[in-house]
C-alpha positions in Angstrom: 97.5 106.4 90.1 97.5 104.6 93.5 100.1 104.8 96.2 100.4 102.3 98.9 101.8 102.9 102.4 102.4 99.9 104.7 102.8 100.0 108.4 102.9 97.6 111.3 106.0 95.5 110.7 108.5 94.8 113.5 110.0 92.1 115.7 108.0 89.4 117.4 108.7 86.1 119.1 107.7 82.8 117.5 104.1 82.0 118.4 103.2 85.7 118.7 101.0 87.9 116.6 101.5 91.0 114.4 99.2 93.1 112.3 100.1 94.9 109.0 98.2 97.7 107.4 98.3 99.1 103.9 96.6 102.4 103.1 95.9 103.1 99.5 95.3 106.4 97.8 93.4 106.0 94.6 91.0 103.4 93.4 92.0 99.7 93.9 90.4 96.4 93.1 92.0 93.2 94.3 94.7 93.7 97.0 97.3 91.4 98.3 100.3 90.8 100.5 103.5 89.2 99.2 106.7 88.6 101.1 110.3 88.3 100.1 113.5 87.1 101.7 117.0 88.1 100.4 118.0 86.1 97.3 114.5 84.6 96.7 111.5 85.5 94.6 108.6 87.5 96.0 106.0 85.0 97.3 102.3 85.3 97.5 100.9 85.4 101.0 97.2 86.4 100.8 94.8 88.3 98.6 91.3 89.8 98.8 88.9 90.8 96.1 87.5 94.3 95.6 84.5 94.0 98.0 86.1 91.7 100.6 83.9 88.6 100.1 86.6 86.4 98.6 90.0 85.7 100.1 93.0 83.6 99.1 95.9 82.3 101.1 99.2 80.5 100.5 99.1 77.1 102.0 102.0 78.1 104.4 99.9 80.7 106.1 96.4 79.3 105.9 94.7 79.1 109.3 97.3 81.5 110.8 96.9 84.7 108.7 93.8 86.7 107.9 93.5 89.3 105.2 90.7 91.9 105.4 89.9 95.3 103.9 88.0 98.4 104.8 87.0 100.2 101.6 85.7 103.2 103.5 89.3 103.7 104.7 90.8 102.3 101.5 93.0 100.1 103.7 93.9 96.4 103.6 95.0 94.5 106.7 97.0 91.3 107.4 96.6 89.8 110.8 99.4 87.3 111.5 99.0 84.8 114.3 101.1 81.9 115.5 104.1 83.3 113.7 107.0 81.0 112.8 110.6 81.7 112.2 110.1 81.1 108.5 107.6 84.0 108.3 110.5 86.4 108.6 110.6 88.5 105.4 109.9 91.9 104.0 106.1 92.1 103.4 104.8 94.0 100.4 101.3 95.3 99.8 100.0 95.2 96.2 97.0 96.6 94.5 95.4 95.7 91.2 93.7 98.0 88.7 91.2 95.4 87.4 88.9 92.7 88.5 90.3 89.2 88.2 88.1 86.5 86.7 90.2 83.6 87.6 91.4 82.8 91.1 95.0 82.1 90.2 95.5 85.7 89.1 95.3 86.8 92.7 98.5 84.9 93.5 100.7 86.3 90.7 103.0 89.2 91.2 102.5 90.5 87.6 98.7 90.8 88.2 99.3 93.8 90.4 100.1 97.3 89.3 101.0 99.1 92.5 103.3 98.1 95.2 104.2 99.4 98.7 107.7 100.1 99.9 107.7 97.0 102.1 107.8 96.4 105.8 110.2 94.1 107.7 108.7 91.3 109.8 111.3 89.5 111.9 110.2 86.4 114.0 112.7 85.2 116.6 112.9 82.2 118.8 
């Protein structure tokens, strides 16, 4: 059973950058970042396959966010640049226990078995 521990959230001004990390214990395959604001569903942000050679992004973050992973450290990262006010949310790390054969599976919350506790990212003007 995997456990995920996120770090790196905080406050940043619009246009700034912030990096998130998610350390996993246990074997993981695809990993992803989702985000959620109060009263709304948890939204897909970015995902990466098991060996890091395929990445997927929500349109709203494409070109600004970069997901990567270091399997030696069992850690996935999310580098967030050019942050906007609308990026404010609680960010959750997620890990899957199987390989996905279809790209859309990477973007779905119910594709992931393990979740981190969430880390707040607040972007201010």
